[in-house]
C-alpha positions in Angstrom: -4.2 37.5 -118.1 -7.2 36.1 -119.8 -10.9 36.7 -119.2 -12.2 34.3 -121.8 -14.7 32.0 -120.2 -14.8 28.2 -120.9 -18.3 28.0 -119.6 -21.5 30.1 -120.1 -23.2 31.0 -116.9 -26.7 32.2 -116.4 -27.2 35.3 -114.2 -27.1 34.3 -110.6 -25.0 33.5 -107.5 -22.5 30.6 -107.7 -21.1 29.4 -104.3 -17.7 28.0 -105.2 -15.8 25.8 -102.6 -12.1 26.5 -102.9 -9.0 24.8 -101.5 -8.4 25.0 -97.7 -4.6 24.5 -98.2 -3.6 22.4 -101.2 -4.4 24.3 -104.5 -4.5 21.0 -106.3 -7.9 20.4 -104.6 -9.6 23.0 -106.9 -12.1 21.0 -109.0 -12.4 21.5 -112.8 -16.0 22.7 -112.4 -14.9 25.2 -109.8 -12.2 26.5 -112.1 -14.6 26.8 -115.1 -17.1 28.7 -112.9 -14.5 31.1 -111.6 -13.2 31.8 -115.1 -16.7 32.3 -116.5 -18.3 34.5 -113.8 -18.7 38.2 -114.5 -17.7 39.2 -110.9 -16.2 37.5 -107.8 -17.6 38.0 -104.3 -14.7 37.5 -101.9 -13.9 37.6 -98.2 -10.5 39.1 -98.7 -9.2 40.5 -102.0 -5.6 39.7 -101.1 -6.3 36.0 -100.7 -8.6 35.7 -103.7 -6.1 37.6 -105.9 -3.7 34.7 -105.4 -6.4 32.4 -106.7 -7.0 34.7 -109.7 -3.3 34.7 -110.4 -3.2 30.9 -110.4 -6.1 30.8 -112.8 -4.6 33.6 -115.0 -7.8 35.6 -114.9 -8.6 39.1 -113.8 -12.1 39.7 -112.4 -13.8 42.6 -110.6 -14.1 41.7 -106.9 -16.8 42.7 -104.4 -16.1 42.1 -100.7 -18.6 40.4 -98.3 -17.2 39.8 -94.9 -18.0 40.4 -91.2 -17.7 44.2 -91.7 -20.0 44.4 -94.7 -23.3 46.3 -93.9 -26.8 45.2 -94.8 -26.7 48.0 -97.4 -23.5 46.6 -98.8 -24.9 43.1 -99.1 -28.0 44.5 -101.0 -25.7 46.5 -103.3 -23.8 43.3 -104.2 -27.0 41.4 -104.9 -28.3 44.4 -107.0 -25.5 43.5 -109.6 -26.7 39.9 -109.8 -30.3 41.2 -110.0 -29.1 43.3 -112.9 -28.1 40.3 -114.9 -24.6 39.4 -113.8 -23.2 36.0 -112.8 -21.3 36.1 -109.5 -18.9 33.5 -108.1 -18.6 33.7 -104.4 -15.5 32.3 -102.6 -14.3 32.4 -99.0 -10.7 32.5 -98.0 -10.8 28.7 -98.1 -13.4 26.0 -98.1 -17.2 26.3 -98.6 -18.7 29.8 -98.7 -21.6 30.4 -96.4 -20.3 27.9 -93.8 -19.3 29.9 -90.7 -19.0 32.7 -93.2 -21.0 35.9 -93.9 -21.5 34.8 -97.5 -24.7 33.2 -96.3 -26.2 36.6 -96.2 -25.7 37.1 -99.9 -27.2 33.7 -100.7 -30.2 34.5 -98.5 -30.8 37.9 -100.2 -30.6 36.2 -103.6 -33.2 33.6 -102.5 -35.5 36.3 -101.2 -35.4 38.0 -104.6 -36.0 34.8 -106.5 -32.5 34.8 -108.1 -30.6 31.7 -109.2 -28.4 30.2 -106.4 -26.1 27.3 -107.2 -23.3 25.6 -105.4 -20.1 24.0 -106.7 -19.1 21.5 -104.0 -15.5 20.9 -102.9 -13.1 21.3 -99.9 -14.6 21.7 -96.5 -12.6 21.9 -93.2 -15.4 20.5 -91.0 -16.0 17.4 -93.2 -12.3 16.8 -93.8 -11.6 17.0 -90.1 -14.4 14.4 -89.4 -12.8 12.1 -92.0 -9.4 12.5 -90.4 -10.6 12.0 -86.8 -11.7 8.4 -87.3 -14.7 9.1 -85.0 -18.2 7.8 -85.8 -20.0 10.7 -87.3 -23.4 9.5 -88.6 -24.7 12.4 -86.6 -22.6 15.5 -85.9 -22.9 19.2 -85.0 -20.7 21.9 -86.5 -20.4 24.7 -83.9 -17.9 27.0 -85.6 -16.1 29.4 -83.2 -17.5 29.3 -79.7 -16.2 32.6 -78.4 -13.4 33.7 -76.1 -14.9 33.5 -72.6 -15.3 30.2 -70.7 -18.9 31.0 -69.9 -19.8 31.5 -73.5 -18.2 28.2 -74.4 -20.0 26.3 -71.6 -23.3 27.7 -72.7 -22.9 26.3 -76.3 -21.5 22.9 -75.2 -24.0 22.3 -72.3 -26.8 20.9 -74.6 -24.4 18.2 -75.8 -23.2 17.0 -72.4 -25.1 13.7 -72.8 -25.3 13.6 -76.6 -23.8 11.0 -78.8 -23.3 13.6 -81.6 -19.8 14.2 -82.6 -18.8 17.9 -82.4 -16.7 19.9 -84.8 -15.3 23.3 -83.9 -12.9 26.0 -85.1 -10.5 27.6 -82.7 -7.4 29.9 -82.6 -4.0 28.2 -82.1 -3.5 30.3 -79.0 -6.9 29.4 -77.4 -7.4 25.7 -78.2 -6.1 24.5 -74.9 -8.5 26.7 -73.0 -11.3 25.3 -75.2 -10.3 21.7 -74.5 -10.1 22.4 -70.7 -13.6 23.9 -70.7 -14.9 21.1 -72.9 -13.8 18.6 -70.3 -15.6 20.5 -67.6 -18.9 20.3 -69.6 -18.6 17.1 -71.5 -16.5 15.0 -69.3 -14.0 12.4 -70.6 -14.1 12.2 -74.4 -11.9 11.3 -77.2 -10.9 14.3 -79.4 -8.8 15.1 -82.4 -6.9 18.2 -83.3 -6.7 18.6 -87.0 -4.1 21.3 -87.8 -3.2 22.8 -91.2 -5.5 20.4 -93.0 -4.3 19.5 -96.5 -1.2 21.7 -96.1 2.5 20.7 -95.9 2.5 20.6 -92.1 -0.9 18.8 -91.7 -1.2 17.2 -88.3 -3.8 15.0 -86.6 -3.4 14.6 -82.9 -5.8 12.3 -81.0 -6.1 12.1 -77.3 -8.7 11.7 -74.5 -9.9 14.6 -72.3 -8.7 15.8 -69.9 -5.2 15.3 -71.4 -4.2 18.4 -73.3 -1.0 18.5 -75.6 1.9 20.7 -75.0 3.8 22.8 -77.6 6.0 19.9 -78.5 3.0 17.7 -79.3 0.9 20.3 -81.1 2.6 23.5 -82.3 0.3 26.5 -81.6 0.5 27.7 -85.1 -1.8 27.5 -88.2 -5.5 26.8 -88.6 -7.2 24.4 -86.1 -10.3 22.3 -86.5 -11.2 20.3 -83.4 -13.4 17.2 -83.4 -14.8 16.0 -80.1 -16.4 12.5 -80.1 -20.0 12.1 -78.9 -20.7 10.4 -75.6 -20.6 6.6 -76.0 -23.8 4.9 -74.9 
């Protein structure tokens, strides 16, 4: 393992977008930043350790996820405040987007610390590209919840909107989501983008209320769903 940086980083937080499936999507700048940072802030050490192995680096890791307390967030930022450079990564994609990493970035801003971002892979944007739907204006809604009532509450404001919607969902609940979406939004075109950038990537396009069966869309992997805005 090597810890020799190829880039000198000023103390601060560096939000690094990492591959959502294909490791070849890691940019040279992202690689340099990850190698040069004093510490990594990660969502899951098991996932990020694989990335460290790929880069042949060994870095101390701090965890920031849904279980991290406010005190834990402040403790992480204390290290940055003390003069360290920290690279933040999520399990895949852009940190801070539907991700608790935003809390770290917010605390850094509040303290007047450097916050920078290294752009790269993003599941919502890639799904929009794959869908083929017009997306000059779109809304990213993340995960909507498990109950039909919760889903309806979030979707209702978009019932007559021309904005394209992008959502995350579990492979075991996506059919319920689509059924509820039809109740609220009516007939719409939609695209299921499954396993984006991975070997078994699939883009399935249909019109609500038609919902695919297991032969058409395997309920396995990571799902990003795009629902086209209402056509005027």
